[in-house]
C-alpha positions as a printed NumPy array, in Angstrom:
array([[ 64.773, 150.144, 119.954],
       [ 62.042, 150.777, 117.929],
       [ 58.897, 153.165, 119.717],
       [ 55.82 , 154.873, 118.555],
       [ 54.028, 157.809, 119.757],
       [ 51.176, 158.707, 120.229],
       [ 48.611, 161.565, 121.139],
       [ 46.549, 161.5  , 124.231],
       [ 43.526, 162.3  , 125.126],
       [ 44.832, 165.867, 126.925],
       [ 46.871, 166.548, 123.802],
       [ 50.1  , 165.753, 124.793],
       [ 52.322, 163.255, 123.2  ],
       [ 53.756, 160.039, 124.692],
       [ 56.174, 157.272, 123.507],
       [ 56.006, 153.717, 123.802],
       [ 58.662, 150.886, 123.421],
       [ 57.778, 147.509, 121.2  ],
       [ 56.278, 146.324, 124.298],
       [ 53.609, 149.047, 124.91 ],
       [ 55.733, 150.524, 127.954],
       [ 55.398, 154.483, 128.05 ],
       [ 58.671, 155.601, 127.755],
       [ 58.952, 159.977, 127.826],
       [ 55.672, 162.497, 127.422],
       [ 56.079, 165.952, 126.425],
       [ 53.712, 168.691, 124.846],
       [ 54.893, 168.314, 121.095],
       [ 55.58 , 165.211, 119.265],
       [ 58.945, 166.311, 118.298],
       [ 59.886, 166.847, 121.692],
       [ 59.064, 163.526, 122.603],
       [ 61.043, 162.   , 119.718],
       [ 63.903, 163.782, 120.508],
       [ 64.309, 163.181, 124.344],
       [ 63.234, 159.379, 123.437],
       [ 66.071, 159.   , 120.721],
       [ 68.702, 160.899, 121.973],
       [ 68.275, 160.268, 125.52 ],
       [ 65.849, 157.667, 127.289],
       [ 66.645, 155.062, 124.649],
       [ 70.128, 154.997, 125.513],
       [ 69.567, 155.501, 129.579],
       [ 68.408, 152.407, 128.919],
       [ 70.46 , 150.577, 126.955],
       [ 73.222, 151.984, 129.648],
       [ 75.076, 153.769, 126.986],
       [ 74.111, 156.813, 128.621],
       [ 77.383, 158.758, 129.769],
       [ 75.122, 162.337, 130.986],
       [ 73.835, 163.065, 134.035],
       [ 70.379, 161.664, 134.75 ],
       [ 67.852, 163.59 , 137.108],
       [ 64.913, 162.207, 139.324],
       [ 62.497, 165.077, 139.874],
       [ 61.492, 165.911, 142.919],
       [ 62.26 , 164.291, 146.286],
       [ 60.065, 162.314, 148.885],
       [ 62.164, 162.352, 152.073],
       [ 62.801, 165.992, 153.99 ],
       [ 66.523, 166.171, 155.03 ],
       [ 67.174, 167.789, 158.221],
       [ 64.821, 168.862, 161.26 ],
       [ 61.777, 170.805, 160.679]])
């Protein structure tokens, strides 16, 4: 899978797939390239054998 990295107007870096869909955003171009190549693309292909995590949770468990 090919991807491109562009700098955003806020100085961050964003990777995009061939169709223009956003993949990963980060502080440096090197970090975005590393995560896109080594984690994001394998996850999309179903080749990732590590853990994935969703940051945050919209559901409150238990009683308040």
